[in-house]
Structure formats: C-alpha cells, structure tokens
KOLMARRO-555890 format. One record per residue: residue number from 1; residue in three letters; x negated, z, y of N, C-alpha, C in turn. Coordinates in pm, 1 decimal. Last residue first. Layout:
BEGIN
nr rest n_east n_up n_north ca_east ca_up ca_north c_east c_up c_north
NUM Ala X Z Y X Z Y X Z Y
...
This chain:
BEGIN
nr rest n_east n_up n_north ca_east ca_up ca_north c_east c_up c_north
170 Ala 7606.7 -232.5 -7696.1 7678.8 -177.6 -7578.1 7810.6 -197.2 -7543.7
169 Glu 7578.0 -274.1 -8019.9 7608.5 -334.0 -7896.5 7655.5 -242.0 -7798.2
168 Lys 7373.9 -102.8 -8234.4 7508.1 -97.3 -8190.3 7525.9 -163.8 -8039.2
167 Leu 7135.5 -161.6 -8494.7 7165.1 -143.2 -8349.4 7322.0 -193.9 -8296.7
166 Glu 7000.1 -242.8 -8740.3 7103.1 -112.5 -8738.4 7124.3 -66.1 -8594.2
165 Leu 6800.3 -408.0 -8768.6 6768.6 -308.9 -8703.2 6854.9 -190.9 -8691.7
164 Ala 6967.6 -623.2 -8872.5 6862.2 -589.1 -8940.8 6784.6 -413.8 -8878.9
163 Asp 7177.4 -645.6 -8664.9 7216.9 -586.4 -8810.2 7099.4 -544.8 -8871.0
162 Leu 7017.4 -740.8 -8474.1 7091.6 -628.6 -8453.1 7140.8 -560.2 -8575.4
161 Ala 6904.8 -983.1 -8583.9 6810.3 -892.0 -8550.4 6882.3 -741.9 -8537.7
160 Ile 7140.5 -1139.6 -8602.9 7061.6 -1094.0 -8745.0 6975.6 -983.3 -8704.8
159 Asp 7175.5 -1165.3 -8334.8 7315.6 -1123.5 -8439.9 7229.7 -1051.9 -8577.4
158 Thr 6955.5 -1311.4 -8265.7 6970.9 -1170.9 -8193.8 7081.5 -1090.2 -8272.6
157 Val 6980.6 -1565.2 -8418.7 6844.7 -1475.0 -8443.5 6897.1 -1318.3 -8385.9
156 Glu 7217.3 -1652.0 -8292.7 7198.2 -1609.8 -8429.8 7066.9 -1536.8 -8472.6
155 Glu 7096.9 -1691.2 -8050.6 7217.8 -1623.5 -8088.3 7227.1 -1547.8 -8222.2
154 Pro 6875.8 -1889.5 -8088.6 6873.5 -1746.5 -8005.4 6975.3 -1642.0 -8043.7
153 Thr 6962.5 -2051.5 -8397.9 6995.0 -2038.0 -8249.3 6938.5 -1906.8 -8222.0
152 Arg 6726.0 -2149.3 -8637.5 6828.1 -2061.2 -8581.5 6837.5 -2096.1 -8482.8
151 Gly 6524.3 -2290.6 -8781.0 6647.0 -2340.0 -8768.6 6740.2 -2236.8 -8719.8
150 Asp 6341.5 -1956.9 -8798.5 6340.8 -2141.1 -8813.1 6485.9 -2184.0 -8841.6
149 Thr 6335.3 -1724.4 -8789.1 6410.6 -1783.9 -8631.0 6390.5 -1944.2 -8695.7
148 Ala 6351.6 -1420.4 -8966.9 6295.7 -1576.0 -8938.7 6376.0 -1652.2 -8815.9
147 Val 6256.0 -1089.7 -8895.0 6405.3 -1190.8 -8866.8 6320.4 -1320.4 -8856.5
146 Val 6217.7 -781.9 -9026.4 6127.8 -922.1 -8994.9 6261.2 -1014.7 -8991.0
145 Ala 6147.8 -441.8 -8927.1 6243.7 -550.3 -8939.1 6165.8 -717.4 -8940.5
144 Thr 5944.4 -281.6 -8826.7 6066.0 -236.3 -8907.5 6155.5 -333.5 -8965.1
143 Ala 5621.2 -398.1 -8883.5 5751.8 -442.7 -8840.2 5837.9 -324.5 -8895.9
142 Ile 5347.9 -359.8 -8904.6 5418.9 -287.5 -8816.3 5555.3 -290.9 -8799.3
141 Ser 5271.4 -553.9 -9105.2 5227.5 -382.3 -9125.0 5305.3 -310.2 -9014.5
140 Glu 5325.9 -757.1 -8998.7 5422.6 -728.5 -9106.3 5391.9 -592.6 -9137.3
139 Tyr 5136.2 -849.6 -8823.5 5306.2 -822.0 -8788.2 5362.0 -770.8 -8849.9
138 Leu 4936.0 -850.9 -9001.1 4930.9 -736.5 -8884.0 5074.6 -727.3 -8824.2
137 His 4973.1 -1050.3 -9153.3 4995.0 -935.0 -9228.7 4985.7 -819.9 -9108.3
136 Arg 4973.6 -1266.4 -8925.3 5076.8 -1225.4 -9034.4 5083.3 -1102.5 -9099.8
135 Arg 4707.8 -1305.9 -8849.7 4786.6 -1199.3 -8774.9 4919.5 -1192.4 -8872.0
134 Ala 4548.5 -1512.6 -8947.3 4515.0 -1375.7 -8924.1 4609.8 -1261.3 -8896.6
133 Glu 4721.6 -1663.8 -9032.1 4680.5 -1626.9 -9128.7 4590.6 -1503.2 -9085.4
132 Met 4802.4 -1780.2 -8759.2 4916.7 -1725.1 -8865.9 4825.8 -1613.4 -8985.8
131 Leu 4558.8 -1881.1 -8698.8 4600.0 -1764.3 -8641.2 4718.1 -1670.2 -8701.1
130 Glu 4547.4 -2140.7 -8839.3 4488.5 -2006.5 -8880.1 4497.3 -1881.2 -8811.6
129 Arg 4769.3 -2260.5 -8780.7 4787.3 -2195.2 -8894.5 4698.6 -2085.1 -8921.6
128 Trp 4689.7 -2320.1 -8520.8 4815.4 -2215.5 -8519.2 4811.0 -2168.4 -8672.2
127 Gln 4495.5 -2496.8 -8589.0 4463.8 -2361.7 -8522.1 4597.8 -2281.1 -8520.2
126 Lys 4607.0 -2697.3 -8727.1 4504.0 -2608.6 -8795.9 4505.0 -2452.3 -8709.9
125 Arg 4748.4 -2776.7 -8489.5 4830.2 -2712.5 -8596.3 4748.5 -2606.1 -8687.7
124 Pro 4569.3 -2822.0 -8273.1 4714.1 -2742.1 -8265.2 4759.1 -2669.4 -8420.7
123 Asn 4288.0 -2917.8 -8217.2 4382.5 -2928.5 -8344.5 4457.9 -2832.0 -8351.5
122 Val 4225.7 -2715.5 -7931.9 4222.9 -2804.6 -7980.6 4214.6 -2804.9 -8157.6
121 Ala 4399.8 -2525.7 -7827.2 4363.4 -2635.2 -7726.1 4299.1 -2726.9 -7811.8
120 Leu 4536.9 -2294.2 -7860.3 4557.9 -2379.5 -7937.5 4508.1 -2535.8 -7898.6
119 Leu 4453.7 -2077.8 -7693.5 4414.0 -2036.8 -7834.0 4450.1 -2162.1 -7925.0
118 Pro 4593.1 -2147.9 -7455.1 4460.8 -2171.7 -7476.4 4404.1 -2153.9 -7618.6
117 Arg 4873.8 -2340.9 -7409.8 4814.3 -2231.3 -7509.1 4705.3 -2215.2 -7522.6
116 Ala 4902.6 -2564.3 -7321.1 4895.8 -2453.7 -7233.2 4875.5 -2348.5 -7311.3
115 Ala 4829.5 -2796.1 -7464.4 4725.4 -2729.6 -7416.3 4730.7 -2605.8 -7334.5
114 Asn 5106.7 -2733.2 -7741.3 5043.7 -2783.4 -7629.4 4904.9 -2712.8 -7563.3
113 Leu 5286.5 -2699.7 -7959.0 5142.5 -2672.5 -7956.3 5088.0 -2765.8 -7886.9
112 Gly 5530.3 -2763.1 -7906.5 5478.9 -2896.9 -7883.5 5310.9 -2874.2 -7929.9
111 Thr 5702.9 -2534.8 -7953.5 5620.3 -2550.0 -7827.7 5523.7 -2674.0 -7786.0
110 Arg 5936.1 -2618.5 -8103.2 5917.7 -2565.9 -8022.2 5857.9 -2550.7 -7889.1
109 Lys 5807.3 -2802.6 -8320.5 5910.3 -2839.9 -8249.4 5966.4 -2750.7 -8132.7
108 Val 5579.6 -2641.0 -8432.3 5537.3 -2777.2 -8334.7 5661.0 -2787.7 -8274.4
107 Ala 5692.8 -2427.0 -8499.7 5626.0 -2418.4 -8378.9 5596.2 -2523.3 -8334.4
106 Glu 5823.8 -2509.0 -8712.7 5913.6 -2502.5 -8632.2 5824.4 -2471.4 -8481.5
105 Glu 5612.3 -2579.6 -8890.1 5691.3 -2697.6 -8832.2 5757.3 -2633.1 -8737.3
104 Val 5500.6 -2336.3 -8924.5 5393.2 -2433.7 -8818.3 5512.8 -2563.0 -8759.8
103 Asp 5770.2 -2094.9 -8928.1 5641.9 -2168.7 -8957.1 5597.9 -2274.4 -8858.2
102 Met 5821.0 -1788.6 -8771.9 5840.3 -1890.5 -8790.3 5740.1 -1958.0 -8863.6
101 Ser 5955.0 -1413.9 -8670.2 5874.9 -1537.8 -8753.6 5913.7 -1661.4 -8758.7
100 Leu 5936.1 -1151.8 -8514.3 6051.3 -1284.7 -8538.8 5919.5 -1366.3 -8593.4
99 Tyr 5940.2 -831.7 -8597.1 5873.1 -938.9 -8610.9 5967.1 -1035.6 -8621.3
98 Leu 6053.3 -527.1 -8416.6 6096.2 -634.4 -8460.0 6007.0 -765.7 -8464.6
97 Val 6018.2 -169.1 -8426.8 5945.7 -347.2 -8450.7 5995.2 -409.0 -8503.8
96 Arg 6041.5 92.8 -8298.1 6135.4 41.9 -8396.1 6079.9 -103.4 -8351.3
95 Gln 5773.6 306.0 -8328.4 5888.5 247.1 -8264.9 5945.9 153.1 -8343.9
94 Gly 5503.9 443.7 -8436.0 5652.3 536.7 -8418.0 5787.3 434.2 -8372.2
93 Ala 5327.1 247.5 -8401.8 5359.1 307.0 -8553.4 5492.8 365.4 -8558.7
92 Leu 5234.9 158.4 -8192.1 5338.3 88.8 -8231.0 5401.4 168.1 -8362.4
91 Leu 5001.1 287.6 -8143.9 5091.6 290.1 -8082.7 5224.6 271.6 -8114.2
90 Ser 4843.5 130.7 -8369.2 4890.7 279.9 -8365.5 4989.6 314.0 -8277.2
89 Arg 4829.6 -96.6 -8224.3 4897.5 -96.8 -8359.4 4961.1 38.4 -8415.7
88 Thr 4671.8 -56.7 -8034.8 4807.2 -65.5 -8005.4 4888.2 -72.9 -8120.3
87 Asp 4424.3 10.3 -8167.9 4485.0 102.7 -8100.5 4628.8 61.2 -8071.2
86 Glu 4375.2 -252.4 -8281.1 4415.9 -130.0 -8373.8 4481.6 -17.9 -8291.5
85 Asp 4497.4 -542.7 -8177.7 4402.9 -441.7 -8143.7 4478.5 -338.7 -8187.9
84 Leu 4674.4 -763.9 -8267.0 4512.0 -775.3 -8291.8 4407.4 -627.9 -8282.7
83 Val 4892.0 -762.2 -8139.6 4898.1 -684.7 -8265.3 4726.2 -658.7 -8329.5
82 Ser 4866.4 -948.4 -7891.9 4854.5 -800.0 -7887.7 4827.7 -709.9 -8006.8
81 Gly 4933.4 -1219.7 -7932.0 4785.7 -1173.4 -8015.2 4774.6 -1005.4 -8010.0
80 Gly 5159.7 -1261.6 -7841.4 5143.8 -1286.5 -7962.2 5009.8 -1225.2 -8037.1
79 Gly 5261.8 -1001.5 -7603.0 5203.7 -1125.0 -7632.6 5183.7 -1143.8 -7767.0
78 Leu 5608.6 -827.0 -7675.5 5469.2 -820.5 -7690.1 5393.5 -970.0 -7664.0
77 Ala 5892.4 -738.1 -7512.4 5836.2 -844.6 -7600.5 5687.3 -818.5 -7566.7
76 Leu 6111.9 -465.9 -7532.9 6021.8 -505.5 -7496.0 5913.9 -621.8 -7569.9
75 Val 6450.0 -327.1 -7407.9 6402.4 -449.9 -7518.9 6241.4 -469.5 -7438.5
74 Gly 6395.1 4.8 -7252.8 6490.3 -111.0 -7301.7 6422.0 -196.4 -7389.3
73 Asp 6240.8 168.0 -7144.0 6306.1 231.8 -7273.0 6419.0 109.6 -7318.8
72 His 5876.9 166.0 -7050.7 6038.5 112.8 -7070.3 6073.1 142.0 -7167.6
71 Glu 5652.5 331.5 -7004.5 5702.8 325.3 -6929.4 5874.6 292.8 -6929.3
70 Ala 5504.1 324.9 -7272.1 5508.7 435.8 -7174.3 5621.4 483.7 -7079.7
69 Leu 5490.2 55.1 -7291.5 5534.0 122.2 -7405.8 5572.9 247.6 -7346.3
68 Ala 5358.0 -62.7 -7079.6 5490.0 -71.9 -7081.3 5553.0 18.3 -7210.8
67 Arg 5086.0 79.6 -7099.7 5159.4 102.1 -6972.4 5330.6 67.0 -7015.5
66 Arg 5020.0 -63.6 -7335.7 4991.1 105.5 -7301.5 5091.8 123.5 -7216.8
65 Val 5010.6 -346.4 -7261.7 5099.1 -287.5 -7348.0 5123.6 -116.9 -7359.3
64 Ala 4821.9 -332.4 -7050.7 4971.3 -358.2 -7035.8 5056.1 -293.1 -7130.3
63 Ala 4579.4 -250.6 -7207.9 4653.1 -182.4 -7107.8 4779.1 -227.4 -7077.3
62 Lys 4584.1 -499.5 -7376.2 4596.1 -359.6 -7441.3 4644.3 -269.9 -7329.5
61 Glu 4530.3 -712.6 -7161.8 4679.8 -669.4 -7265.7 4663.3 -572.0 -7321.4
60 Ile 4283.2 -656.2 -7128.1 4372.4 -631.6 -6991.7 4536.3 -612.7 -7077.4
59 Ala 4174.3 -669.9 -7309.6 4117.7 -558.2 -7274.4 4241.6 -517.0 -7151.9
58 Arg 4210.0 -936.5 -7350.0 4268.4 -859.7 -7451.4 4257.5 -707.9 -7437.5
57 Phe 4071.1 -1080.8 -7157.7 4249.5 -1079.8 -7171.6 4276.1 -980.6 -7257.4
56 Ala 3806.3 -1010.7 -7239.1 3856.1 -957.1 -7122.9 3992.8 -973.0 -7127.2
55 Ser 3813.0 -1176.1 -7464.7 3779.5 -1034.8 -7490.8 3862.2 -974.0 -7371.1
54 Glu 3843.0 -1425.9 -7383.2 3953.6 -1376.9 -7489.2 3952.0 -1226.5 -7471.5
53 Gly 3756.7 -1518.2 -7041.6 3712.3 -1534.3 -7211.7 3865.0 -1475.8 -7259.3
52 Glu 3741.5 -1593.7 -6779.5 3707.8 -1444.9 -6848.6 3663.6 -1433.3 -6951.6
51 Asp 3874.4 -1826.3 -6725.6 3788.3 -1754.4 -6644.6 3708.7 -1674.0 -6692.2
50 Val 4011.2 -1903.9 -6952.4 3928.1 -1978.8 -6907.6 3829.8 -1889.4 -6822.1
49 Phe 4216.4 -1667.6 -6982.3 4105.8 -1692.1 -7113.8 4013.6 -1772.5 -7054.0
48 Ile 4322.9 -1689.4 -6725.2 4244.3 -1547.1 -6741.8 4134.6 -1582.0 -6865.6
47 Glu 4443.8 -1913.1 -6753.3 4352.4 -1905.9 -6654.2 4272.2 -1770.3 -6703.4
46 Ala 4662.4 -1832.7 -6939.4 4560.1 -1933.1 -6975.3 4449.8 -1937.5 -6876.3
45 Ile 4820.0 -1650.9 -6772.3 4721.9 -1577.7 -6894.7 4637.6 -1732.6 -6918.5
44 Ala 4796.3 -1718.0 -6402.0 4847.6 -1761.3 -6565.0 4731.9 -1693.4 -6665.3
43 Arg 4776.8 -1456.8 -6170.2 4745.7 -1570.6 -6239.6 4784.6 -1589.3 -6393.3
42 Gly 4804.8 -1212.6 -6090.7 4808.1 -1296.9 -5997.6 4760.3 -1437.7 -6033.1
41 Gln 4792.7 -990.4 -6250.8 4668.9 -1022.6 -6219.3 4650.1 -1161.0 -6107.6
40 Glu 5054.7 -860.7 -6237.4 4913.5 -791.4 -6201.5 4778.5 -875.7 -6170.2
39 Ala 5201.7 -1098.9 -6331.6 5202.3 -1025.3 -6198.8 5111.8 -939.6 -6140.4
38 Val 5096.9 -1162.6 -6574.8 5065.2 -1250.8 -6483.4 5085.8 -1174.8 -6346.5
37 Ile 5131.5 -903.6 -6716.9 4987.2 -948.8 -6693.5 4974.9 -1048.0 -6593.8
36 Asp 5395.5 -922.7 -6703.4 5350.9 -763.4 -6638.7 5178.2 -838.0 -6599.6
35 Asp 5479.0 -1118.6 -6891.2 5496.9 -1139.3 -6743.0 5428.5 -1009.8 -6648.3
34 Asp 5351.3 -1012.6 -7129.5 5288.4 -1145.6 -7070.7 5308.6 -1132.7 -6916.0
33 Thr 5546.9 -788.2 -7185.0 5390.4 -768.2 -7131.1 5311.7 -904.6 -7065.2
32 Asp 5844.4 -785.4 -7087.5 5785.3 -875.5 -7158.1 5618.2 -841.2 -7082.9
31 Arg 6182.2 -651.6 -7059.2 6055.2 -663.6 -7034.2 5950.0 -720.1 -7124.7
30 Tyr 6498.1 -571.6 -6986.3 6412.2 -651.2 -7075.1 6264.6 -642.6 -6986.1
29 Gly 6746.3 -272.8 -7016.2 6659.8 -377.7 -6953.8 6564.7 -458.9 -7053.1
28 Val 7053.4 -301.7 -7202.0 6929.9 -241.7 -7165.1 6876.2 -345.4 -7103.8
27 Gly 7289.9 -350.9 -7370.8 7321.0 -282.9 -7246.5 7168.5 -204.6 -7164.2
26 Leu 7258.9 -494.5 -7566.1 7239.1 -360.0 -7579.0 7251.1 -279.0 -7455.7
25 Arg 7296.2 -764.4 -7492.2 7390.3 -717.4 -7601.8 7398.2 -540.4 -7632.8
24 Glu 7085.8 -797.7 -7312.7 7237.2 -774.1 -7277.1 7305.5 -714.8 -7352.7
23 Gly 6857.1 -753.3 -7495.9 6867.1 -637.7 -7373.9 7032.6 -654.0 -7332.3
22 Leu 6900.8 -951.8 -7656.0 6924.3 -829.5 -7734.1 6919.0 -729.8 -7623.6
21 Leu 6851.7 -1180.6 -7457.5 6984.0 -1162.7 -7521.3 6994.1 -1039.6 -7606.4
20 Gln 6567.2 -1090.3 -7404.7 6666.9 -1107.1 -7304.2 6826.8 -1100.1 -7386.3
19 Gly 6450.8 -1146.7 -7675.3 6458.9 -1009.8 -7590.2 6555.7 -1010.8 -7501.6
18 Val 6492.2 -1414.7 -7716.6 6560.3 -1324.4 -7788.2 6611.1 -1217.5 -7727.7
17 Thr 6344.2 -1502.1 -7513.1 6487.0 -1551.5 -7530.9 6543.2 -1441.2 -7598.4
16 Ser 6055.1 -1376.4 -7584.5 6124.9 -1372.1 -7456.7 6323.7 -1414.4 -7441.1
15 Lys 6043.1 -1464.8 -7846.5 6029.7 -1315.2 -7816.9 6131.5 -1302.5 -7668.1
14 Gly 6007.6 -1740.7 -7963.8 6122.9 -1709.1 -7909.1 6143.4 -1549.5 -7885.9
13 Val 5787.5 -1836.4 -8079.4 5866.8 -1787.1 -8169.0 6006.1 -1731.9 -8097.1
12 Gly 5584.8 -1904.8 -7887.9 5679.2 -1979.9 -7905.1 5795.3 -1944.0 -7991.1
11 Met 5321.2 -1693.7 -8077.0 5368.8 -1772.5 -7939.9 5480.8 -1865.1 -7968.7
10 Pro 5444.1 -1474.3 -8308.2 5331.4 -1563.9 -8274.9 5407.7 -1638.5 -8143.9
9 Gly 5538.8 -1119.0 -8269.7 5552.4 -1248.2 -8340.2 5476.4 -1350.1 -8252.8
8 Val 5754.3 -864.8 -8151.0 5636.1 -913.3 -8203.1 5661.1 -1053.1 -8247.1
7 Leu 5946.8 -646.9 -7957.2 5941.8 -759.4 -8029.0 5810.7 -798.3 -8048.2
6 Val 6084.2 -333.7 -7984.2 5970.1 -397.5 -7940.6 5954.3 -525.5 -8038.5
5 Val 6352.3 -125.4 -7856.5 6332.6 -223.4 -7964.5 6180.4 -323.0 -7927.8
4 Val 6389.4 81.6 -7680.0 6483.1 55.6 -7801.1 6414.3 -21.2 -7901.6
3 Pro 6072.8 216.6 -7591.4 6154.7 124.3 -7582.3 6258.2 118.2 -7722.0
2 Ser 6072.6 557.8 -7468.0 6011.9 475.5 -7578.0 6120.9 340.9 -7561.7
1 Met 5995.8 881.3 -7317.6 6058.3 745.4 -7298.5 5969.0 638.9 -7426.3
C-alpha cells in the first residue's frame, strides 16, 4: 500500500486544501501527517516545539510520516519540514510526490507569517526566505511534479496538479 500522491511544500502553501480537493476528485481519502501528530500527541505542533524543541518534534514527525506512507493509499500531505530528514526523503523516492511552491509575497498573504508558526517567530519574512533556501532543493529533489500556487485558486492548482501527475479523476 502506498499513497496515490504525496504533497510537500512550505507551510501555508495549501497542501491541506489542495490535498482534500485532490482526494475528492480522485475518489480517495485524504490524510495529513500534521493532523496525525496533533491527534497522537494531544497538543498543537507549536506546543511540541516550545516544550520539547525542534529535534524532538522532527523525531515524532519522522515516525508519523513513515507510518502514514505505510498505511495510507489516498492523498497524503506532509509537514513543511518533513523533507529535512534523509530517511524520509529515501522513503519518498518511489512515491508520486507533488511539490506545491510559492514565493515569499504569497506566503505573507496566505499565512500572515504569524507567531503560530514556531519557526517564523522572529523576523518572519527573513526566516521564511532562509527556510526556503534550505528546503527548496530538497522539495525539488523528491518531486515528481512541481506546481506554483501563487495567484491561483485551490481548484486551479488541483486541475494543474492532476494534469502534471497524469492522474485521472474518479
């Protein structure tokens, strides 16, 4: 068992919204590893970062991704930083991976780059750019297809994604 498609990309790019639309259009379930982590841990991701630190969160995230890849056969969305882990990238090597991208101005519009995002608490624009400089090549290295979401509706992104991945609607 493996997902029909795995969505990766930065926080706020629309993985959840597009993932749910893809699931509906393909007639399959949708799952988000961030939701899995919150349900399993009984607290918000930001709390895990504050209480235990990023490395502890990344270990929890790595286990959640591994489990979801083994259990889920629909559309799967991963947290923005999940690609930092080399083992996770290896697991994604045989998967159909869609990288949803956006520029910093789009990120500002969508997320407000607010404090609820623990990695963006101080100087959010600068930190978002630095995160993307560190992650963009990782997203690209595992992607089967890349779809820019800037200025597009979730429905438009979904249409483009289906074409780019050569997936047929249910």
